[in-house]
PDB file with SEQRES, HELIX, SHEET and CRYST1 records, atoms N, CA, C and O in Angstrom:
SEQRES   1 A   68  MET ASP LEU ALA ALA TYR LEU ARG ARG HIS HIS CYS GLY          
SEQRES   2 A   68  ASP TRP GLY GLU GLU LEU CYS GLY LYS ASP LYS GLN ALA          
SEQRES   3 A   68  ASN GLU ASP ALA LEU VAL ASN GLY THR ARG LEU LEU SER          
SEQRES   4 A   68  CYS TYR ARG THR ALA GLY GLY ASP ARG ILE TYR ILE ILE          
SEQRES   5 A   68  THR GLU ALA ASP ARG SER MET THR THR ALA LEU LEU PRO          
SEQRES   6 A   68  ALA GLU TYR                                                  
HELIX    1 AA1 LEU A    3  HIS A   11  1                                   9    
HELIX    2 AA2 GLY A   21  ASN A   33  1                                  13    
HELIX    3 AA3 PRO A   65  GLU A   67  5                                   3    
SHEET    1 AA1 3 LEU A  37  ARG A  42  0                                        
SHEET    2 AA1 3 ARG A  48  THR A  53 -1                                        
SHEET    3 AA1 3 THR A  60  LEU A  63 -1                                        
CRYST1    1.000    1.000    1.000  90.00  90.00  90.00 P 1           1          
ATOM      1  N   MET A   1       5.803 -11.125 -11.255  1.00  0.00           N  
ATOM      2  CA  MET A   1       5.786 -10.111 -10.226  1.00  0.00           C  
ATOM      3  C   MET A   1       6.057 -10.790  -8.882  1.00  0.00           C  
ATOM      4  O   MET A   1       5.481 -11.835  -8.580  1.00  0.00           O  
ATOM      5  N   ASP A   2       6.929 -10.193  -8.088  1.00  0.00           N  
ATOM      6  CA  ASP A   2       7.268 -10.709  -6.769  1.00  0.00           C  
ATOM      7  C   ASP A   2       6.404 -10.004  -5.726  1.00  0.00           C  
ATOM      8  O   ASP A   2       6.795  -8.974  -5.177  1.00  0.00           O  
ATOM      9  N   LEU A   3       5.242 -10.559  -5.462  1.00  0.00           N  
ATOM     10  CA  LEU A   3       4.304  -9.940  -4.535  1.00  0.00           C  
ATOM     11  C   LEU A   3       4.904  -9.786  -3.144  1.00  0.00           C  
ATOM     12  O   LEU A   3       4.641  -8.796  -2.461  1.00  0.00           O  
ATOM     13  N   ALA A   4       5.704 -10.752  -2.721  1.00  0.00           N  
ATOM     14  CA  ALA A   4       6.311 -10.691  -1.384  1.00  0.00           C  
ATOM     15  C   ALA A   4       7.158  -9.429  -1.215  1.00  0.00           C  
ATOM     16  O   ALA A   4       7.177  -8.842  -0.134  1.00  0.00           O  
ATOM     17  N   ALA A   5       7.847  -9.013  -2.250  1.00  0.00           N  
ATOM     18  CA  ALA A   5       8.677  -7.810  -2.169  1.00  0.00           C  
ATOM     19  C   ALA A   5       7.813  -6.569  -1.922  1.00  0.00           C  
ATOM     20  O   ALA A   5       8.189  -5.699  -1.136  1.00  0.00           O  
ATOM     21  N   TYR A   6       6.673  -6.485  -2.582  1.00  0.00           N  
ATOM     22  CA  TYR A   6       5.769  -5.348  -2.389  1.00  0.00           C  
ATOM     23  C   TYR A   6       5.135  -5.385  -0.997  1.00  0.00           C  
ATOM     24  O   TYR A   6       4.962  -4.343  -0.365  1.00  0.00           O  
ATOM     25  N   LEU A   7       4.792  -6.574  -0.525  1.00  0.00           N  
ATOM     26  CA  LEU A   7       4.242  -6.704   0.821  1.00  0.00           C  
ATOM     27  C   LEU A   7       5.264  -6.296   1.881  1.00  0.00           C  
ATOM     28  O   LEU A   7       4.904  -5.666   2.875  1.00  0.00           O  
ATOM     29  N   ARG A   8       6.531  -6.650   1.679  1.00  0.00           N  
ATOM     30  CA  ARG A   8       7.587  -6.236   2.608  1.00  0.00           C  
ATOM     31  C   ARG A   8       7.707  -4.721   2.642  1.00  0.00           C  
ATOM     32  O   ARG A   8       7.807  -4.126   3.715  1.00  0.00           O  
ATOM     33  N   ARG A   9       7.698  -4.101   1.480  1.00  0.00           N  
ATOM     34  CA  ARG A   9       7.789  -2.636   1.417  1.00  0.00           C  
ATOM     35  C   ARG A   9       6.629  -2.001   2.185  1.00  0.00           C  
ATOM     36  O   ARG A   9       6.827  -1.083   2.981  1.00  0.00           O  
ATOM     37  N   HIS A  10       5.432  -2.497   1.939  1.00  0.00           N  
ATOM     38  CA  HIS A  10       4.237  -1.994   2.616  1.00  0.00           C  
ATOM     39  C   HIS A  10       4.386  -2.155   4.130  1.00  0.00           C  
ATOM     40  O   HIS A  10       4.123  -1.220   4.885  1.00  0.00           O  
ATOM     41  N   HIS A  11       4.801  -3.322   4.562  1.00  0.00           N  
ATOM     42  CA  HIS A  11       4.963  -3.628   5.982  1.00  0.00           C  
ATOM     43  C   HIS A  11       5.994  -2.712   6.642  1.00  0.00           C  
ATOM     44  O   HIS A  11       5.852  -2.361   7.813  1.00  0.00           O  
ATOM     45  N   CYS A  12       7.013  -2.332   5.909  1.00  0.00           N  
ATOM     46  CA  CYS A  12       8.100  -1.495   6.448  1.00  0.00           C  
ATOM     47  C   CYS A  12       7.818   0.002   6.331  1.00  0.00           C  
ATOM     48  O   CYS A  12       8.666   0.812   6.705  1.00  0.00           O  
ATOM     49  N   GLY A  13       6.650   0.387   5.821  1.00  0.00           N  
ATOM     50  CA  GLY A  13       6.292   1.803   5.738  1.00  0.00           C  
ATOM     51  C   GLY A  13       6.772   2.509   4.487  1.00  0.00           C  
ATOM     52  O   GLY A  13       6.786   3.739   4.434  1.00  0.00           O  
ATOM     53  N   ASP A  14       7.164   1.751   3.486  1.00  0.00           N  
ATOM     54  CA  ASP A  14       7.486   2.313   2.171  1.00  0.00           C  
ATOM     55  C   ASP A  14       6.186   2.260   1.377  1.00  0.00           C  
ATOM     56  O   ASP A  14       5.803   1.210   0.862  1.00  0.00           O  
ATOM     57  N   TRP A  15       5.520   3.391   1.284  1.00  0.00           N  
ATOM     58  CA  TRP A  15       4.177   3.432   0.701  1.00  0.00           C  
ATOM     59  C   TRP A  15       4.172   3.456  -0.819  1.00  0.00           C  
ATOM     60  O   TRP A  15       3.105   3.428  -1.432  1.00  0.00           O  
ATOM     61  N   GLY A  16       5.330   3.507  -1.428  1.00  0.00           N  
ATOM     62  CA  GLY A  16       5.414   3.433  -2.880  1.00  0.00           C  
ATOM     63  C   GLY A  16       5.538   4.786  -3.539  1.00  0.00           C  
ATOM     64  O   GLY A  16       5.158   5.814  -2.980  1.00  0.00           O  
ATOM     65  N   GLU A  17       6.070   4.761  -4.721  1.00  0.00           N  
ATOM     66  CA  GLU A  17       6.332   5.969  -5.501  1.00  0.00           C  
ATOM     67  C   GLU A  17       5.082   6.503  -6.193  1.00  0.00           C  
ATOM     68  O   GLU A  17       5.108   7.591  -6.769  1.00  0.00           O  
ATOM     69  N   GLU A  18       4.007   5.756  -6.139  1.00  0.00           N  
ATOM     70  CA  GLU A  18       2.797   6.140  -6.860  1.00  0.00           C  
ATOM     71  C   GLU A  18       1.792   6.903  -5.995  1.00  0.00           C  
ATOM     72  O   GLU A  18       0.759   7.335  -6.508  1.00  0.00           O  
ATOM     73  N   LEU A  19       2.061   7.078  -4.715  1.00  0.00           N  
ATOM     74  CA  LEU A  19       1.139   7.826  -3.852  1.00  0.00           C  
ATOM     75  C   LEU A  19       1.559   9.288  -3.764  1.00  0.00           C  
ATOM     76  O   LEU A  19       2.748   9.608  -3.787  1.00  0.00           O  
ATOM     77  N   CYS A  20       0.580  10.162  -3.663  1.00  0.00           N  
ATOM     78  CA  CYS A  20       0.873  11.583  -3.473  1.00  0.00           C  
ATOM     79  C   CYS A  20       1.253  11.826  -2.009  1.00  0.00           C  
ATOM     80  O   CYS A  20       1.057  10.959  -1.157  1.00  0.00           O  
ATOM     81  N   GLY A  21       1.783  12.981  -1.733  1.00  0.00           N  
ATOM     82  CA  GLY A  21       2.197  13.334  -0.387  1.00  0.00           C  
ATOM     83  C   GLY A  21       1.066  13.273   0.624  1.00  0.00           C  
ATOM     84  O   GLY A  21       1.272  12.865   1.767  1.00  0.00           O  
ATOM     85  N   LYS A  22      -0.130  13.677   0.210  1.00  0.00           N  
ATOM     86  CA  LYS A  22      -1.293  13.660   1.094  1.00  0.00           C  
ATOM     87  C   LYS A  22      -1.629  12.226   1.526  1.00  0.00           C  
ATOM     88  O   LYS A  22      -1.920  11.973   2.695  1.00  0.00           O  
ATOM     89  N   ASP A  23      -1.585  11.297   0.569  1.00  0.00           N  
ATOM     90  CA  ASP A  23      -1.875   9.896   0.888  1.00  0.00           C  
ATOM     91  C   ASP A  23      -0.782   9.286   1.761  1.00  0.00           C  
ATOM     92  O   ASP A  23      -1.070   8.492   2.657  1.00  0.00           O  
ATOM     93  N   LYS A  24       0.459   9.653   1.503  1.00  0.00           N  
ATOM     94  CA  LYS A  24       1.556   9.157   2.345  1.00  0.00           C  
ATOM     95  C   LYS A  24       1.406   9.670   3.768  1.00  0.00           C  
ATOM     96  O   LYS A  24       1.632   8.927   4.724  1.00  0.00           O  
ATOM     97  N   GLN A  25       1.025  10.936   3.916  1.00  0.00           N  
ATOM     98  CA  GLN A  25       0.814  11.486   5.260  1.00  0.00           C  
ATOM     99  C   GLN A  25      -0.367  10.807   5.941  1.00  0.00           C  
ATOM    100  O   GLN A  25      -0.336  10.571   7.149  1.00  0.00           O  
ATOM    101  N   ALA A  26      -1.400  10.494   5.180  1.00  0.00           N  
ATOM    102  CA  ALA A  26      -2.549   9.774   5.745  1.00  0.00           C  
ATOM    103  C   ALA A  26      -2.110   8.428   6.301  1.00  0.00           C  
ATOM    104  O   ALA A  26      -2.611   7.989   7.336  1.00  0.00           O  
ATOM    105  N   ASN A  27      -1.174   7.769   5.619  1.00  0.00           N  
ATOM    106  CA  ASN A  27      -0.652   6.497   6.123  1.00  0.00           C  
ATOM    107  C   ASN A  27       0.131   6.699   7.410  1.00  0.00           C  
ATOM    108  O   ASN A  27      -0.010   5.916   8.350  1.00  0.00           O  
ATOM    109  N   GLU A  28       0.949   7.731   7.464  1.00  0.00           N  
ATOM    110  CA  GLU A  28       1.709   8.006   8.683  1.00  0.00           C  
ATOM    111  C   GLU A  28       0.748   8.267   9.842  1.00  0.00           C  
ATOM    112  O   GLU A  28       0.967   7.790  10.956  1.00  0.00           O  
ATOM    113  N   ASP A  29      -0.307   9.020   9.578  1.00  0.00           N  
ATOM    114  CA  ASP A  29      -1.324   9.277  10.593  1.00  0.00           C  
ATOM    115  C   ASP A  29      -2.035   7.984  10.985  1.00  0.00           C  
ATOM    116  O   ASP A  29      -2.366   7.789  12.155  1.00  0.00           O  
ATOM    117  N   ALA A  30      -2.272   7.103  10.019  1.00  0.00           N  
ATOM    118  CA  ALA A  30      -2.956   5.834  10.271  1.00  0.00           C  
ATOM    119  C   ALA A  30      -2.168   4.936  11.220  1.00  0.00           C  
ATOM    120  O   ALA A  30      -2.755   4.147  11.961  1.00  0.00           O  
ATOM    121  N   LEU A  31      -0.863   5.052  11.200  1.00  0.00           N  
ATOM    122  CA  LEU A  31      -0.050   4.260  12.118  1.00  0.00           C  
ATOM    123  C   LEU A  31      -0.313   4.652  13.571  1.00  0.00           C  
ATOM    124  O   LEU A  31      -0.188   3.831  14.479  1.00  0.00           O  
ATOM    125  N   VAL A  32      -0.675   5.904  13.775  1.00  0.00           N  
ATOM    126  CA  VAL A  32      -0.978   6.406  15.116  1.00  0.00           C  
ATOM    127  C   VAL A  32      -2.462   6.221  15.439  1.00  0.00           C  
ATOM    128  O   VAL A  32      -2.816   5.822  16.549  1.00  0.00           O  
ATOM    129  N   ASN A  33      -3.324   6.512  14.464  1.00  0.00           N  
ATOM    130  CA  ASN A  33      -4.777   6.527  14.678  1.00  0.00           C  
ATOM    131  C   ASN A  33      -5.465   5.193  14.450  1.00  0.00           C  
ATOM    132  O   ASN A  33      -6.625   5.025  14.827  1.00  0.00           O  
ATOM    133  N   GLY A  34      -4.771   4.243  13.840  1.00  0.00           N  
ATOM    134  CA  GLY A  34      -5.369   2.937  13.592  1.00  0.00           C  
ATOM    135  C   GLY A  34      -6.380   2.921  12.470  1.00  0.00           C  
ATOM    136  O   GLY A  34      -7.400   2.237  12.560  1.00  0.00           O  
ATOM    137  N   THR A  35      -6.109   3.675  11.403  1.00  0.00           N  
ATOM    138  CA  THR A  35      -6.993   3.649  10.240  1.00  0.00           C  
ATOM    139  C   THR A  35      -6.321   2.880   9.095  1.00  0.00           C  
ATOM    140  O   THR A  35      -5.211   2.369   9.244  1.00  0.00           O  
ATOM    141  N   ARG A  36      -6.993   2.808   7.983  1.00  0.00           N  
ATOM    142  CA  ARG A  36      -6.549   2.013   6.839  1.00  0.00           C  
ATOM    143  C   ARG A  36      -5.217   2.506   6.269  1.00  0.00           C  
ATOM    144  O   ARG A  36      -4.935   3.705   6.270  1.00  0.00           O  
ATOM    145  N   LEU A  37      -4.409   1.569   5.786  1.00  0.00           N  
ATOM    146  CA  LEU A  37      -3.140   1.870   5.123  1.00  0.00           C  
ATOM    147  C   LEU A  37      -3.250   1.531   3.640  1.00  0.00           C  
ATOM    148  O   LEU A  37      -3.819   0.505   3.270  1.00  0.00           O  
ATOM    149  N   LEU A  38      -2.708   2.390   2.805  1.00  0.00           N  
ATOM    150  CA  LEU A  38      -2.738   2.192   1.355  1.00  0.00           C  
ATOM    151  C   LEU A  38      -1.345   2.418   0.778  1.00  0.00           C  
ATOM    152  O   LEU A  38      -0.705   3.432   1.060  1.00  0.00           O  
ATOM    153  N   SER A  39      -0.885   1.479  -0.021  1.00  0.00           N  
ATOM    154  CA  SER A  39       0.361   1.642  -0.769  1.00  0.00           C  
ATOM    155  C   SER A  39       0.068   1.415  -2.241  1.00  0.00           C  
ATOM    156  O   SER A  39      -0.868   0.698  -2.594  1.00  0.00           O  
ATOM    157  N   CYS A  40       0.872   2.027  -3.094  1.00  0.00           N  
ATOM    158  CA  CYS A  40       0.738   1.836  -4.534  1.00  0.00           C  
ATOM    159  C   CYS A  40       2.128   1.810  -5.146  1.00  0.00           C  
ATOM    160  O   CYS A  40       2.917   2.736  -4.963  1.00  0.00           O  
ATOM    161  N   TYR A  41       2.417   0.749  -5.868  1.00  0.00           N  
ATOM    162  CA  TYR A  41       3.736   0.552  -6.468  1.00  0.00           C  
ATOM    163  C   TYR A  41       3.614   0.358  -7.970  1.00  0.00           C  
ATOM    164  O   TYR A  41       2.570  -0.061  -8.469  1.00  0.00           O  
ATOM    165  N   ARG A  42       4.667   0.660  -8.674  1.00  0.00           N  
ATOM    166  CA  ARG A  42       4.769   0.409 -10.114  1.00  0.00           C  
ATOM    167  C   ARG A  42       5.597  -0.862 -10.272  1.00  0.00           C  
ATOM    168  O   ARG A  42       6.726  -0.936  -9.786  1.00  0.00           O  
ATOM    169  N   THR A  43       5.037  -1.857 -10.948  1.00  0.00           N  
ATOM    170  CA  THR A  43       5.753  -3.119 -11.156  1.00  0.00           C  
ATOM    171  C   THR A  43       6.794  -2.966 -12.259  1.00  0.00           C  
ATOM    172  O   THR A  43       6.805  -1.975 -12.990  1.00  0.00           O  
ATOM    173  N   ALA A  44       7.658  -3.953 -12.364  1.00  0.00           N  
ATOM    174  CA  ALA A  44       8.685  -3.947 -13.406  1.00  0.00           C  
ATOM    175  C   ALA A  44       8.053  -3.893 -14.799  1.00  0.00           C  
ATOM    176  O   ALA A  44       8.649  -3.351 -15.730  1.00  0.00           O  
ATOM    177  N   GLY A  45       6.861  -4.446 -14.941  1.00  0.00           N  
ATOM    178  CA  GLY A  45       6.154  -4.434 -16.217  1.00  0.00           C  
ATOM    179  C   GLY A  45       5.404  -3.138 -16.488  1.00  0.00           C  
ATOM    180  O   GLY A  45       4.783  -2.985 -17.540  1.00  0.00           O  
ATOM    181  N   GLY A  46       5.460  -2.203 -15.539  1.00  0.00           N  
ATOM    182  CA  GLY A  46       4.817  -0.914 -15.735  1.00  0.00           C  
ATOM    183  C   GLY A  46       3.407  -0.812 -15.171  1.00  0.00           C  
ATOM    184  O   GLY A  46       2.806   0.262 -15.196  1.00  0.00           O  
ATOM    185  N   ASP A  47       2.881  -1.907 -14.667  1.00  0.00           N  
ATOM    186  CA  ASP A  47       1.544  -1.883 -14.078  1.00  0.00           C  
ATOM    187  C   ASP A  47       1.615  -1.370 -12.649  1.00  0.00           C  
ATOM    188  O   ASP A  47       2.683  -1.343 -12.036  1.00  0.00           O  
ATOM    189  N   ARG A  48       0.483  -0.969 -12.134  1.00  0.00           N  
ATOM    190  CA  ARG A  48       0.391  -0.583 -10.729  1.00  0.00           C  
ATOM    191  C   ARG A  48      -0.140  -1.757  -9.920  1.00  0.00           C  
ATOM    192  O   ARG A  48      -0.880  -2.603 -10.424  1.00  0.00           O  
ATOM    193  N   ILE A  49       0.254  -1.784  -8.661  1.00  0.00           N  
ATOM    194  CA  ILE A  49      -0.316  -2.728  -7.707  1.00  0.00           C  
ATOM    195  C   ILE A  49      -0.633  -1.950  -6.441  1.00  0.00           C  
ATOM    196  O   ILE A  49       0.197  -1.194  -5.936  1.00  0.00           O  
ATOM    197  N   TYR A  50      -1.838  -2.145  -5.938  1.00  0.00           N  
ATOM    198  CA  TYR A  50      -2.285  -1.486  -4.717  1.00  0.00           C  
ATOM    199  C   TYR A  50      -2.269  -2.505  -3.588  1.00  0.00           C  
ATOM    200  O   TYR A  50      -2.665  -3.655  -3.779  1.00  0.00           O  
ATOM    201  N   ILE A  51      -1.815  -2.088  -2.416  1.00  0.00           N  
ATOM    202  CA  ILE A  51      -1.858  -2.929  -1.230  1.00  0.00           C  
ATOM    203  C   ILE A  51      -2.576  -2.137  -0.145  1.00  0.00           C  
ATOM    204  O   ILE A  51      -2.216  -1.001   0.160  1.00  0.00           O  
ATOM    205  N   ILE A  52      -3.593  -2.759   0.426  1.00  0.00           N  
ATOM    206  CA  ILE A  52      -4.433  -2.104   1.422  1.00  0.00           C  
ATOM    207  C   ILE A  52      -4.475  -2.973   2.679  1.00  0.00           C  
ATOM    208  O   ILE A  52      -4.762  -4.168   2.610  1.00  0.00           O  
ATOM    209  N   THR A  53      -4.190  -2.365   3.812  1.00  0.00           N  
ATOM    210  CA  THR A  53      -4.352  -3.028   5.100  1.00  0.00           C  
ATOM    211  C   THR A  53      -5.528  -2.380   5.810  1.00  0.00           C  
ATOM    212  O   THR A  53      -5.590  -1.158   5.948  1.00  0.00           O  
ATOM    213  N   GLU A  54      -6.456  -3.210   6.257  1.00  0.00           N  
ATOM    214  CA  GLU A  54      -7.663  -2.711   6.914  1.00  0.00           C  
ATOM    215  C   GLU A  54      -7.325  -2.026   8.234  1.00  0.00           C  
ATOM    216  O   GLU A  54      -6.283  -2.288   8.835  1.00  0.00           O  
ATOM    217  N   ALA A  55      -8.208  -1.160   8.667  1.00  0.00           N  
ATOM    218  CA  ALA A  55      -7.990  -0.359   9.874  1.00  0.00           C  
ATOM    219  C   ALA A  55      -7.726  -1.227  11.100  1.00  0.00           C  
ATOM    220  O   ALA A  55      -6.905  -0.871  11.945  1.00  0.00           O  
ATOM    221  N   ASP A  56      -8.409  -2.355  11.205  1.00  0.00           N  
ATOM    222  CA  ASP A  56      -8.209  -3.213  12.373  1.00  0.00           C  
ATOM    223  C   ASP A  56      -7.018  -4.158  12.214  1.00  0.00           C  
ATOM    224  O   ASP A  56      -6.744  -4.989  13.081  1.00  0.00           O  
ATOM    225  N   ARG A  57      -6.304  -4.010  11.069  1.00  0.00           N  
ATOM    226  CA  ARG A  57      -5.096  -4.785  10.747  1.00  0.00           C  
ATOM    227  C   ARG A  57      -5.368  -6.284  10.608  1.00  0.00           C  
ATOM    228  O   ARG A  57      -4.448  -7.098  10.695  1.00  0.00           O  
ATOM    229  N   SER A  58      -6.626  -6.639  10.394  1.00  0.00           N  
ATOM    230  CA  SER A  58      -7.003  -8.048  10.276  1.00  0.00           C  
ATOM    231  C   SER A  58      -6.712  -8.634   8.903  1.00  0.00           C  
ATOM    232  O   SER A  58      -6.614  -9.852   8.754  1.00  0.00           O  
ATOM    233  N   MET A  59      -6.572  -7.768   7.892  1.00  0.00           N  
ATOM    234  CA  MET A  59      -6.404  -8.270   6.536  1.00  0.00           C  
ATOM    235  C   MET A  59      -5.631  -7.262   5.692  1.00  0.00           C  
ATOM    236  O   MET A  59      -5.816  -6.051   5.811  1.00  0.00           O  
ATOM    237  N   THR A  60      -4.769  -7.789   4.844  1.00  0.00           N  
ATOM    238  CA  THR A  60      -4.073  -6.994   3.838  1.00  0.00           C  
ATOM    239  C   THR A  60      -4.397  -7.597   2.484  1.00  0.00           C  
ATOM    240  O   THR A  60      -4.331  -8.812   2.303  1.00  0.00           O  
ATOM    241  N   THR A  61      -4.749  -6.737   1.532  1.00  0.00           N  
ATOM    242  CA  THR A  61      -5.180  -7.174   0.209  1.00  0.00           C  
ATOM    243  C   THR A  61      -4.322  -6.510  -0.851  1.00  0.00           C  
ATOM    244  O   THR A  61      -4.032  -5.316  -0.767  1.00  0.00           O  
ATOM    245  N   ALA A  62      -3.916  -7.284  -1.851  1.00  0.00           N  
ATOM    246  CA  ALA A  62      -3.194  -6.757  -3.012  1.00  0.00           C  
ATOM    247  C   ALA A  62      -4.153  -6.757  -4.193  1.00  0.00           C  
ATOM    248  O   ALA A  62      -4.821  -7.754  -4.466  1.00  0.00           O  
ATOM    249  N   LEU A  63      -4.214  -5.616  -4.897  1.00  0.00           N  
ATOM    250  CA  LEU A  63      -5.130  -5.462  -6.010  1.00  0.00           C  
ATOM    251  C   LEU A  63      -4.434  -4.875  -7.223  1.00  0.00           C  
ATOM    252  O   LEU A  63      -3.541  -4.036  -7.097  1.00  0.00           O  
ATOM    253  N   LEU A  64      -4.846  -5.318  -8.387  1.00  0.00           N  
ATOM    254  CA  LEU A  64      -4.430  -4.692  -9.634  1.00  0.00           C  
ATOM    255  C   LEU A  64      -5.412  -3.555  -9.929  1.00  0.00           C  
ATOM    256  O   LEU A  64      -6.506  -3.548  -9.365  1.00  0.00           O  
ATOM    257  N   PRO A  65      -5.066  -2.603 -10.782  1.00  0.00           N  
ATOM    258  CA  PRO A  65      -5.938  -1.459 -11.040  1.00  0.00           C  
ATOM    259  C   PRO A  65      -7.372  -1.823 -11.417  1.00  0.00           C  
ATOM    260  O   PRO A  65      -8.306  -1.137 -11.002  1.00  0.00           O  
ATOM    261  N   ALA A  66      -7.560  -2.872 -12.181  1.00  0.00           N  
ATOM    262  CA  ALA A  66      -8.911  -3.258 -12.585  1.00  0.00           C  
ATOM    263  C   ALA A  66      -9.740  -3.757 -11.400  1.00  0.00           C  
ATOM    264  O   ALA A  66     -10.967  -3.800 -11.475  1.00  0.00           O  
ATOM    265  N   GLU A  67      -9.072  -4.131 -10.312  1.00  0.00           N  
ATOM    266  CA  GLU A  67      -9.762  -4.646  -9.134  1.00  0.00           C  
ATOM    267  C   GLU A  67      -9.966  -3.582  -8.061  1.00  0.00           C  
ATOM    268  O   GLU A  67     -10.729  -3.785  -7.116  1.00  0.00           O  
ATOM    269  N   TYR A  68      -9.286  -2.451  -8.209  1.00  0.00           N  
ATOM    270  CA  TYR A  68      -9.298  -1.428  -7.156  1.00  0.00           C  
ATOM    271  C   TYR A  68     -10.548  -0.590  -7.190  1.00  0.00           C  
ATOM    272  O   TYR A  68     -10.709   0.313  -6.370  1.00  0.00           O  
TER     273      TYR A  68                                                      
END                                                                             
């Protein structure tokens, strides 16, 4: 898995194909309001990967479903 590719997508505002419209809108609002960002992607192997950036933008974490 190329984690850097998923981090780039997250950084560029591509929240992933696995989020619902409500969650994607929450991310758009978070860019203005300074709240947490969440992305979810499907890997080439079929697994999901979650990427979360904290509200204060101090940390971004990548998690597999068992860790989320």
